[in-house]
N, C-alpha and C positions, 0 to 999 in steps of 0.2 A: 504494500500500500504506500503510495506516494503522498507526502504531506506538504502542502504549500501554505506558507504563512504570509499574510498581508497585514500591515499595520497602517492605520490612518491617524494622523495628528497626535502621535504620542510615542513614547519610548517603550520598548519591550523589556520585560524582566530578563536578567541574564540567564537564568535557568529555565526559562519558559519553553524553549525549543526541545530540550531534553524531556521535560514533563509532558509536553504535547505528544511527542513521538512514543513515549512509554505508554501513555493512556490510550492513544488511538490504535497502537499496534496490539493492545490487549483485546481489541474488538475482533481480531482474527479468529478467536475461539468459536464464534458463531459462523455458520456456513453460509454467510451472505457475501457475495462478491462485490467488493468495493475497490476500484482501481486508484482513485485519488480523492483526498479530502482537503478541501480548502478551509483554512482557519483565518477568519478576518477579525481583527481587533480594532475597534473604533473607540477613541478617547474623546469624551465630551468635555470641552473646556469650560462650560458654564458651571460656576461654583455652586449653583443651586441644585445641580445634579450630583452632589457629593457621594451619596450612597450608591448611585447607579451610574458613575462616571465612565466606567469601562464596559463596553458591550462586545461580546464574542459571538460570532456567527459561524457555525460549522455547516458545510455543504458537501455532500458526497457526489461523486461523478463516476460513471463506469457502467458496466454491463448490468449491475444490480439496480435496485430501485433508487430513486432520488430521495435522499434524506436531507432534512434541514433542521437545525436546532439553534436556538439563540438564547442568550441569558445576559443579564447585566448585574454588576456588583461593584464593590468599591475598588478592586484592583483586577488586573487581567487574569491572574491565576485563579482567583475565586470565581470570576465569571466563567472561565474555561471549565472549572470543575462542574458548575451547574449545567453548562451546555453539554458536556460529555455525558452527564447523567441522563439528560433528555435524549441525546443521541443513542445511548445504549438501550434505553427503553424502546425506541423505535426499531432498532436492530433486533432486539429480543422478540418483539412482536412478530416480525417477519420470519425469524428463525422458528418460532413456535408454529406459525401457520404452515411452514414447509415440511414439518414432521409428518410422517405417515403413521397412523395408528391403526392397528388391526383390531376390530371389534368382533372377533369370532368367539363363539362359545366353545366349550370343550367338546360338546356333542357334535357340532359341525366339523371340527377338526378331526375327530375320531372317525366320522363317517367318510370324509373325503380322503383320508390316508389309507 
């Protein structure tokens, strides 16, 4: 999975790239194909937006479904954590839908075998 990070109007934390790669690569445990994830960090300069001054938008691209999650918090790492949580819920839903469940009773199995 390729991870592309864009920032607008702000500085990025030093360890943000490592944290982002670690958390997004952990999404590979679900069998959903995602080729590229774009991470967009937007910093709002308005002082009245103090608690929600950093907004993170995650967008997936590739053969799998289009996923998009966004969150806002007081710094970029906290906003990224919230956005990843939403992103993971969407991937988990898709993964659960793709599972195949056999609802056969024991009698039907014994007869067919």
